C-alpha positions as CSV (number, residue, x, y, z in Angstrom):
1,M,-9.7,-42.9,-30.2
2,T,-13.2,-42.4,-28.8
3,T,-13.7,-43.1,-25.0
4,R,-16.9,-43.3,-23.2
5,V,-17.2,-43.5,-19.4
6,L,-19.4,-46.3,-18.2
7,E,-22.7,-44.9,-16.8
8,N,-25.1,-47.7,-16.2
9,A,-25.6,-51.4,-16.1
10,N,-26.3,-51.6,-19.8
11,D,-22.8,-50.3,-20.4
12,L,-21.3,-53.1,-18.3
13,K,-23.0,-55.7,-20.6
14,R,-21.3,-54.2,-23.7
15,S,-18.7,-56.8,-24.9
16,A,-15.4,-55.2,-24.6
17,H,-12.4,-57.4,-25.3
18,P,-10.8,-59.1,-22.3
19,V,-7.4,-58.2,-20.9
20,L,-4.5,-60.7,-20.6
21,I,-3.6,-61.2,-16.9
22,A,-1.8,-64.2,-15.4
23,G,-1.7,-66.2,-18.6
24,E,-5.5,-65.9,-19.1
25,W,-7.9,-63.7,-21.1
26,R,-10.3,-62.4,-18.5
27,A,-13.1,-59.8,-18.5
28,S,-11.7,-56.4,-17.4
29,A,-12.7,-54.6,-14.3
30,Q,-13.4,-51.7,-16.7
31,I,-14.3,-48.2,-15.8
32,A,-14.7,-47.0,-19.4
33,I,-14.7,-48.3,-23.0
34,F,-13.2,-47.0,-26.2
35,Q,-12.9,-47.7,-29.9
36,S,-10.1,-46.8,-32.3
37,R,-10.8,-44.8,-35.5
38,D,-9.7,-45.4,-39.1
39,P,-7.7,-42.2,-39.7
40,R,-8.1,-42.5,-43.5
41,A,-11.9,-43.1,-43.6
42,G,-12.7,-41.2,-40.4
43,H,-15.1,-43.9,-39.0
44,L,-14.9,-45.8,-35.7
45,L,-13.7,-49.3,-36.0
46,P,-16.1,-52.0,-34.6
47,D,-14.1,-53.6,-31.7
48,V,-14.7,-52.2,-28.2
49,Y,-11.9,-52.2,-25.7
50,P,-11.8,-51.6,-21.9
51,V,-10.1,-48.8,-19.9
52,S,-8.9,-50.9,-17.0
53,G,-9.6,-50.0,-13.4
54,W,-7.2,-50.6,-10.5
55,D,-8.4,-54.1,-9.9
56,D,-6.9,-55.1,-13.3
57,I,-3.6,-53.5,-12.5
58,E,-3.4,-55.0,-9.0
59,A,-4.0,-58.4,-10.5
60,A,-1.3,-57.9,-13.1
61,L,1.2,-56.6,-10.6
62,A,0.5,-59.6,-8.3
63,S,0.9,-62.0,-11.0
64,A,4.1,-60.3,-12.4
65,S,5.7,-60.4,-8.9
66,R,5.0,-64.1,-8.6
67,A,6.4,-64.7,-12.2
68,A,9.6,-62.8,-11.4
69,V,10.4,-65.2,-8.5
70,V,9.7,-68.2,-10.6
71,L,11.8,-66.9,-13.5
72,R,14.8,-66.4,-11.2
73,G,14.7,-70.0,-10.1
74,L,13.9,-71.5,-13.4
75,P,16.5,-74.1,-14.6
76,N,17.9,-73.0,-18.0
77,A,15.9,-69.9,-17.8
78,E,17.8,-68.3,-20.7
79,N,16.8,-71.2,-23.0
80,V,13.2,-71.1,-22.0
81,I,13.1,-67.3,-22.7
82,A,14.9,-67.7,-26.0
83,A,12.4,-70.5,-27.0
84,F,9.5,-68.1,-26.2
85,L,11.0,-65.2,-28.2
86,E,11.7,-67.5,-31.2
87,G,8.3,-69.2,-31.1
88,Y,6.6,-65.7,-30.8
89,A,8.5,-64.4,-33.9
90,K,7.4,-67.5,-35.8
91,R,3.8,-67.1,-34.9
92,I,3.9,-63.4,-35.9
93,E,5.2,-64.4,-39.3
94,E,2.5,-67.0,-39.7
95,E,-0.2,-64.4,-38.8
96,A,1.4,-61.6,-40.8
97,E,-1.6,-61.0,-43.0
98,R,-4.0,-60.5,-40.1
99,I,-1.6,-58.4,-38.0
100,T,-0.6,-56.0,-40.8
101,A,-4.1,-55.6,-42.0
102,A,-5.2,-54.6,-38.5
103,A,-2.3,-52.2,-38.2
104,A,-3.0,-50.6,-41.6
105,A,-6.7,-50.1,-40.7
106,E,-5.8,-48.5,-37.3
107,T,-2.9,-46.3,-38.4
108,A,-3.4,-45.7,-42.1
109,L,0.3,-46.7,-42.6
110,P,0.8,-48.4,-46.0
111,L,0.3,-52.1,-45.9
112,T,3.2,-52.5,-48.3
113,P,6.1,-51.7,-48.2
114,R,5.9,-50.2,-44.6
115,L,4.1,-52.7,-42.5
116,K,4.5,-56.1,-44.5
117,D,8.0,-55.6,-45.9
118,V,9.7,-53.4,-43.3
119,E,8.1,-53.2,-39.9
120,L,6.9,-56.7,-39.4
121,P,10.3,-58.3,-40.5
122,R,12.0,-55.8,-38.2
123,T,9.8,-56.9,-35.3
124,T,10.4,-60.6,-35.7
125,G,14.1,-59.9,-36.4
126,Q,14.6,-58.1,-33.1
127,L,12.7,-60.8,-31.2
128,R,15.2,-63.3,-32.6
129,Q,18.2,-61.1,-31.8
130,A,16.8,-60.9,-28.2
131,A,16.5,-64.7,-28.1
132,H,20.2,-64.9,-29.2
133,A,21.3,-62.4,-26.6
134,A,19.4,-64.3,-23.9
135,R,21.3,-67.5,-24.7
136,E,24.7,-65.9,-25.4
137,G,24.7,-64.1,-22.0
138,S,27.4,-61.4,-22.6
139,W,25.0,-58.8,-21.2
140,L,25.4,-60.4,-17.7
141,R,28.9,-59.0,-17.5
142,P,30.3,-61.3,-14.9
143,T,33.3,-59.9,-13.0
144,I,35.4,-62.1,-10.8
145,D,38.1,-61.0,-8.3
146,T,39.7,-64.3,-7.3
147,Q,41.9,-62.7,-4.7
148,T,39.1,-61.2,-2.6
149,G,36.5,-63.8,-3.4
150,I,34.2,-61.0,-4.7
151,R,32.2,-61.6,-7.8
152,S,29.4,-59.6,-9.5
153,C,27.1,-59.8,-12.5
154,L,24.0,-58.2,-13.9
155,A,20.6,-59.8,-13.1
156,P,16.9,-59.2,-13.9
157,I,15.5,-56.1,-12.3
158,G,12.0,-57.4,-11.8
159,P,8.5,-56.6,-13.3
160,V,8.7,-54.0,-16.1
161,W,5.8,-51.8,-17.5
162,V,6.2,-51.1,-21.2
163,L,4.2,-48.4,-23.0
164,G,4.5,-48.3,-26.8
165,P,4.0,-45.3,-29.1
166,N,1.4,-44.5,-31.7
167,N,3.9,-44.4,-34.7
168,F,5.2,-48.0,-34.8
169,P,2.3,-50.4,-34.1
170,L,4.7,-53.4,-34.5
171,A,8.3,-52.7,-34.0
172,F,7.8,-50.6,-30.9
173,N,4.6,-52.1,-29.7
174,G,4.4,-52.6,-25.9
175,I,3.8,-56.3,-26.3
176,A,6.1,-57.0,-29.2
177,G,8.6,-54.2,-29.7
178,G,12.2,-53.5,-28.7
179,D,11.5,-52.6,-25.1
180,F,9.4,-55.7,-24.7
181,A,12.1,-57.9,-26.2
182,A,14.9,-56.4,-24.2
183,A,13.0,-56.7,-20.8
184,I,12.0,-60.3,-21.6
185,A,15.5,-61.3,-22.7
186,A,16.8,-60.1,-19.3
187,G,14.5,-62.4,-17.5
188,N,11.8,-59.9,-16.4
189,P,8.0,-60.2,-16.5
190,V,6.4,-57.5,-18.7
191,I,3.1,-55.7,-18.1
192,A,2.3,-54.1,-21.5
193,K,0.0,-51.2,-22.1
194,A,-1.4,-51.3,-25.7
195,H,-1.5,-47.9,-27.5
196,P,-5.2,-46.8,-27.6
197,L,-4.8,-45.9,-31.3
198,H,-4.1,-49.5,-32.4
199,P,-5.6,-51.9,-29.8
200,S,-6.7,-54.5,-32.3
201,T,-3.1,-54.8,-33.6
202,S,-1.9,-55.2,-30.0
203,R,-4.6,-57.8,-29.2
204,L,-3.5,-60.0,-32.1
205,L,0.1,-59.8,-31.0
206,A,-0.7,-60.5,-27.3
207,E,-2.7,-63.6,-28.3
208,L,0.3,-65.0,-30.1
209,A,2.6,-64.0,-27.3
210,N,0.4,-65.8,-24.7
211,E,0.4,-68.9,-26.9
212,A,4.2,-68.8,-27.3
213,A,4.8,-68.3,-23.6
214,A,2.7,-71.3,-22.7
215,A,4.4,-73.5,-25.2
216,A,7.9,-72.4,-24.0
217,G,7.0,-73.0,-20.3
218,L,7.2,-69.5,-19.1
219,P,5.3,-69.0,-15.8
220,P,1.9,-67.3,-16.0
221,G,2.2,-63.6,-15.4
222,T,5.4,-63.3,-17.5
223,I,3.4,-61.7,-20.4
224,Q,0.5,-59.5,-19.5
225,M,-1.5,-56.7,-21.2
226,V,-4.1,-54.1,-20.6
227,Y,-5.4,-51.7,-23.2
228,D,-5.6,-48.4,-21.4
229,M,-5.9,-46.9,-17.9
230,R,-6.5,-43.6,-16.2
231,P,-3.4,-41.4,-15.6
232,E,-3.8,-41.6,-11.9
233,D,-3.8,-45.4,-12.0
234,G,-0.6,-45.3,-14.0
235,F,1.0,-43.1,-11.4
236,R,-0.2,-45.4,-8.7
237,M,1.3,-48.4,-10.6
238,I,4.7,-46.7,-10.8
239,A,4.7,-46.1,-7.1
240,D,3.8,-49.7,-6.3
241,A,6.8,-51.5,-4.9
242,R,6.2,-54.6,-7.1
243,L,7.0,-52.6,-10.3
244,K,10.7,-52.2,-10.8
245,A,11.2,-50.2,-14.2
246,V,9.3,-48.5,-16.9
247,G,10.0,-48.4,-20.7
248,F,8.2,-45.6,-22.5
249,T,8.1,-44.2,-26.1
250,G,5.9,-41.3,-26.7
251,S,5.3,-37.6,-26.3
252,R,7.5,-35.4,-24.1
253,S,4.6,-34.1,-22.1
254,A,3.3,-37.6,-21.1
255,G,6.9,-38.9,-20.7
256,L,7.9,-36.2,-18.2
257,K,4.9,-36.8,-16.1
258,L,5.7,-40.5,-15.9
259,K,9.4,-39.8,-15.3
260,N,8.5,-37.4,-12.4
261,A,6.4,-40.2,-10.9
262,A,9.2,-42.7,-11.4
263,D,11.9,-40.4,-9.9
264,A,9.6,-39.8,-6.8
265,A,9.3,-43.6,-6.3
266,G,13.0,-44.3,-7.0
267,K,12.1,-46.4,-10.1
268,K,14.1,-46.6,-13.3
269,F,12.4,-44.8,-16.1
270,F,13.6,-45.2,-19.7
271,G,11.7,-42.9,-21.9
272,E,12.2,-41.8,-25.5
273,M,10.3,-38.5,-25.5
274,S,11.2,-35.7,-28.0
275,S,13.6,-35.0,-30.8
276,I,14.1,-32.4,-33.6
277,N,17.1,-34.2,-35.2
278,P,19.1,-31.3,-36.7
279,V,20.5,-31.6,-40.2
280,V,23.3,-29.3,-41.1
281,I,24.0,-28.8,-44.9
282,L,27.3,-27.1,-45.8
283,P,27.9,-25.0,-48.9
284,G,30.2,-27.5,-50.5
285,A,27.6,-30.2,-50.3
286,L,25.0,-27.9,-52.0
287,A,27.4,-27.0,-54.7
288,E,28.0,-30.7,-55.6
289,S,24.6,-32.4,-54.9
290,L,21.9,-29.8,-54.4
291,D,19.1,-31.7,-56.2
292,A,20.0,-35.0,-54.6
293,I,19.9,-33.5,-51.1
294,V,16.6,-31.8,-51.8
295,T,15.1,-35.1,-52.6
296,Q,16.7,-36.8,-49.7
297,L,15.6,-34.2,-47.2
298,T,12.1,-33.9,-48.5
299,S,11.6,-37.7,-48.5
300,S,13.1,-38.0,-45.0
301,I,10.8,-35.3,-43.5
302,L,7.6,-36.4,-45.1
303,A,8.1,-40.1,-44.8
304,A,5.2,-41.6,-42.8
305,T,3.7,-38.1,-42.9
306,G,6.5,-36.9,-40.7
307,Q,5.5,-39.2,-37.9
308,M,8.9,-40.7,-37.1
309,C,11.0,-39.9,-34.1
310,T,14.1,-39.4,-36.2
311,K,12.4,-37.0,-38.7
312,P,14.6,-33.9,-39.5
313,G,12.7,-31.1,-37.7
314,L,15.5,-28.5,-37.9
315,V,17.6,-27.9,-41.1
316,C,20.6,-25.6,-40.7
317,L,22.2,-23.8,-43.5
318,L,24.7,-21.0,-44.2
319,K,23.5,-17.9,-46.1
320,G,24.3,-17.9,-49.8
321,E,22.8,-18.2,-53.4
322,D,22.8,-22.0,-53.4
323,T,21.0,-21.9,-50.0
324,E,18.2,-19.8,-51.5
325,H,17.9,-22.0,-54.5
326,F,17.9,-25.1,-52.2
327,I,15.1,-23.6,-49.9
328,G,13.0,-22.8,-53.0
329,K,13.3,-26.4,-54.3
330,V,12.4,-27.9,-50.9
331,S,9.5,-25.5,-50.6
332,L,8.2,-26.5,-54.0
333,Q,8.3,-30.2,-53.2
334,F,6.4,-29.5,-50.0
335,K,3.7,-27.8,-52.0
336,T,3.4,-30.4,-54.7
337,M,3.8,-33.7,-52.7
338,P,0.3,-34.9,-51.5
339,P,0.0,-34.8,-47.7
340,G,-0.3,-38.1,-46.0
341,V,-2.7,-39.2,-43.3
342,L,-2.0,-38.5,-39.6
343,F,-2.7,-41.0,-36.8
344,S,-5.4,-39.0,-35.0
345,E,-7.3,-35.7,-34.7
346,T,-5.4,-35.0,-31.5
347,E,-2.2,-35.2,-33.5
348,R,-3.4,-33.0,-36.3
349,L,-4.5,-30.3,-33.8
350,S,-1.1,-30.5,-32.0
351,L,0.8,-30.2,-35.3
352,L,-1.2,-27.2,-36.4
353,R,-0.7,-25.6,-33.0
354,V,3.1,-26.0,-33.1
355,V,3.3,-24.7,-36.7
356,D,1.2,-21.6,-35.6
357,L,3.4,-21.1,-32.6
358,L,6.5,-21.0,-34.7
359,H,4.8,-18.7,-37.2
360,Q,3.6,-16.3,-34.5
361,G,7.0,-16.4,-32.9
362,G,8.6,-14.9,-36.0
363,A,9.3,-17.8,-38.4
364,E,8.2,-17.2,-42.0
365,L,5.7,-19.8,-43.3
366,L,7.0,-20.8,-46.7
367,T,4.2,-23.2,-47.4
368,G,1.4,-25.1,-45.5
369,G,0.2,-24.4,-42.1
370,G,-3.4,-25.3,-42.6
371,N,-5.9,-28.1,-42.1
372,I,-7.2,-30.3,-45.1
373,P,-10.9,-30.7,-44.7
374,G,-12.4,-34.2,-45.4
375,V,-12.9,-37.6,-43.8
376,A,-9.1,-38.3,-43.7
377,I,-7.1,-36.8,-40.9
378,S,-4.6,-34.7,-42.8
379,A,-2.8,-31.3,-42.6
380,Q,-0.9,-29.4,-45.2
381,N,2.9,-30.1,-45.6
382,S,4.3,-27.2,-43.7
383,L,7.8,-25.6,-44.1
384,L,8.9,-22.6,-42.1
385,R,12.1,-20.5,-42.1
386,V,13.8,-18.4,-39.5
387,S,17.2,-16.6,-39.3
388,A,19.9,-17.7,-36.9
389,A,19.6,-14.4,-35.0
390,Q,15.8,-15.0,-34.5
391,F,16.4,-18.6,-33.5
392,L,19.0,-17.5,-30.8
393,R,16.6,-15.0,-29.4
394,N,14.0,-17.7,-28.6
395,T,15.8,-21.1,-28.7
396,A,13.1,-22.9,-26.6
397,L,10.3,-21.9,-28.9
398,F,12.1,-22.8,-32.1
399,Q,13.0,-26.3,-30.8
400,T,9.4,-27.2,-30.1
401,E,8.9,-30.6,-31.9
402,A,6.3,-30.5,-34.6
403,F,5.4,-34.2,-34.8
404,G,4.1,-34.6,-38.4
405,N,4.7,-33.3,-41.8
406,A,6.5,-30.0,-40.9
407,S,10.0,-28.8,-40.5
408,L,11.9,-25.5,-39.7
409,I,14.8,-24.1,-41.7
410,V,17.5,-22.0,-39.9
411,V,19.8,-19.8,-42.0
412,A,23.0,-18.4,-40.4
413,D,25.0,-15.5,-41.7
414,S,28.3,-17.0,-40.6
415,L,30.0,-20.1,-39.4
416,A,30.3,-18.6,-35.9
417,E,26.6,-17.9,-35.8
418,L,25.8,-21.4,-37.0
419,R,28.0,-22.8,-34.2
420,N,26.0,-20.7,-31.7
421,V,22.8,-22.3,-33.0
422,L,24.3,-25.8,-32.5
423,A,25.6,-24.9,-29.1
424,A,22.0,-23.9,-28.0
425,L,20.4,-27.2,-29.1
426,H,18.7,-29.6,-26.6
427,G,19.5,-33.3,-26.9
428,S,18.2,-35.2,-30.0
429,L,18.3,-38.8,-31.1
430,T,20.2,-37.9,-34.2
431,G,22.3,-35.1,-35.8
432,S,23.5,-35.0,-39.4
433,I,26.1,-33.0,-41.3
434,Y,26.2,-32.9,-45.1
435,S,29.6,-31.9,-46.4
436,S,31.5,-31.7,-49.7
437,K,33.1,-34.8,-51.1
438,S,36.3,-32.8,-51.5
439,D,38.0,-30.9,-48.7
440,A,36.0,-27.7,-49.3
441,D,34.0,-28.2,-46.1
442,D,36.5,-29.9,-43.9
443,A,37.4,-27.0,-41.6
444,A,33.7,-26.1,-41.1
445,Y,32.8,-29.7,-40.6
446,E,35.4,-30.2,-37.8
447,E,34.1,-27.2,-35.9
448,L,30.4,-28.0,-36.3
449,A,30.9,-31.7,-35.5
450,A,32.6,-30.8,-32.2
451,D,29.4,-28.8,-31.3
452,L,26.8,-31.3,-32.6
453,R,28.3,-34.6,-31.6
454,P,27.7,-34.2,-27.7
455,R,24.1,-33.2,-28.3
456,V,22.9,-36.3,-30.2
457,G,22.8,-40.1,-29.7
458,R,23.6,-41.0,-33.3
459,F,25.8,-38.8,-35.4
460,L,25.5,-39.0,-39.3
461,N,27.5,-37.7,-42.2
462,D,26.0,-37.2,-45.6
463,K,23.0,-39.2,-44.6
464,M,19.4,-38.5,-43.4
465,P,18.5,-39.9,-40.0
466,T,15.2,-41.7,-40.8
467,G,15.7,-45.4,-40.6
468,V,17.1,-47.1,-37.5
469,A,19.0,-50.2,-38.3
470,V,18.5,-53.0,-35.7
471,T,22.2,-53.8,-35.0
472,A,24.3,-54.3,-32.0
473,A,26.2,-51.1,-32.8
474,M,23.0,-48.9,-32.9
475,N,22.4,-46.1,-30.4
476,H,18.7,-45.1,-30.5
477,G,19.0,-42.8,-27.6
478,G,20.5,-39.5,-26.8
479,P,20.7,-36.6,-24.3
480,F,17.6,-35.1,-22.6
481,P,14.9,-34.5,-23.8
482,A,15.4,-37.1,-26.6
483,T,15.6,-39.6,-23.8
484,S,15.5,-39.6,-20.0
485,E,18.9,-41.4,-19.7
486,P,21.7,-40.5,-22.2
487,H,23.6,-43.8,-21.7
488,F,20.9,-46.1,-23.0
489,T,19.7,-47.3,-26.4
490,S,16.2,-48.8,-27.0
491,V,17.4,-50.4,-30.3
492,G,20.4,-52.7,-30.6
493,L,21.1,-55.9,-28.7
494,P,22.5,-56.8,-26.2
495,A,23.0,-53.1,-25.2
496,A,19.2,-52.5,-25.0
497,I,18.9,-55.3,-22.4
498,L,21.2,-53.4,-19.8
499,R,18.3,-51.0,-19.0
500,F,16.3,-53.7,-17.3
501,T,19.0,-55.2,-15.1
502,Q,20.5,-54.6,-11.7
503,L,24.1,-55.3,-10.5
504,E,24.4,-58.0,-8.0
505,C,27.5,-58.7,-6.0
506,F,28.6,-61.9,-4.1
507,D,31.2,-61.7,-1.4
508,N,32.6,-65.0,0.0
509,V,29.5,-66.9,-1.3
510,R,30.0,-70.7,-1.8
511,E,30.6,-71.8,-5.3
512,Q,27.4,-73.9,-5.5
513,R,25.4,-70.9,-4.4
514,L,26.6,-68.5,-7.0
515,P,24.7,-67.8,-10.4
516,L,26.0,-70.1,-13.0
517,C,27.9,-67.3,-14.9
518,L,30.0,-66.7,-11.7
519,R,31.0,-70.3,-11.1
520,R,34.3,-71.8,-12.1
521,E,32.5,-75.1,-13.2
522,N,30.1,-73.4,-15.5
523,P,27.9,-76.1,-17.3
524,T,27.7,-74.0,-20.4
525,G,31.5,-73.6,-20.6
526,K,31.0,-69.9,-21.3
527,M,32.4,-67.1,-19.1
528,W,32.7,-63.4,-19.5
529,R,35.5,-61.8,-17.5
530,L,37.0,-58.4,-17.2
531,I,40.6,-58.9,-18.3
532,D,42.8,-55.8,-18.9
533,G,39.8,-53.6,-19.2
534,C,38.1,-55.8,-21.9
535,W,35.1,-58.1,-21.7
536,T,36.5,-61.5,-22.8
537,Q,34.8,-64.9,-23.2
538,A,36.9,-67.5,-21.5
539,R,36.9,-71.0,-19.9
540,F,37.9,-71.6,-16.3
């Protein structure tokens, strides 16, 4: 991204794209303009986008606040919301060619299979899952105590600010991704911030979202989007009483700043921020399937040029002959596989800085570590190695996330030492253990699993972590710093909806004044009650 601060009247006349506020595309009260860059060809893309000033944000907050009131009183709101989500998914599919072409140009991600065949269907699929969850309503969790006359259920929290990441321009986009779908399904207005590395993709999505919202009958202000803003305006937005929650996917440094602002303002902040996703490979697994695991590991680390939040950034092994053979083969694959393209020059510099930090801190650089000159934004595939003893002497350094095509191998002298490594790990989204198909690794597995399981959101056995299935059983979350809240998932419905809700309790409130889900005469015929500790659908 290249940003230029506005300096004179001629700048103001430059045709930056409008922002989406209150159901309309309007000229931005911009304070700067920017363009995205093609990371493969190196040149700026032609479209110009605004960095919004506070006037844009104030207008969006005011509109979202009004929309929240209307949504709460909207008859059959769940059906209107579901109709929007389904209509939006259909429109995205109809414009798939334009959307994926824009995403490919802005991110250098492959048009096929990544964008067309994987990410776009995932995006429309989760929008439809959100529609189903909105109608089905189990996330409301009605609880009724008929003896005391006290009843409670979950309800929308209010306007939500969603910030998407650089690495999934569709499935995690602020105006179309999982956080967006979950917040809308709960009945909340969303103010989205496009990621400045793929603004054209976000604009195309927002145009379709606005059309679908109008067709479904959602109030203006339910769906809004700006492209970028100054950090100080973002902090001011969080502090504003009209905003109720934030959904964020991105870097740890940016996430912590936003989290601190949200904590100070008493706002809910749900951030996916950093993860090294440890993979433990036991001796029995190497003895049986060394070559297969080499291929699986290398493919998982280097997929999308290592720009996935579930990339294995730490590989843990026990000392041995097979281990040395394994490391040699992985290193050779890193050397021979052509490096991919990174999203931005900032990311390349950050990746090379982290690799250098690890190397200077005592890790052996097995391969890579350097820049690749040329118009494409690329860096060498980098693999480093450190002993468990070295790792334990500086656990903070060796857990620094290297976002991109790099990974760190840790070799332990004993099972006890490996357990100490796992015990020192920060929270991650995922953790994996590869073990023998026989019982050769069972004893070690039980000990290591006990150490690793509490430190990760999703625990895998004999499987690499890249690839997050959109299923109700998925947990795409984890202990800090993987996320800001260990009890939430950003993927998987209806569980992901719970983040953007608040618990409401009704004491001695007359039947006709209760939410529909708490009435005995529920027009839908569906109730969810807590019976013997289980959520059960029942008729009254």
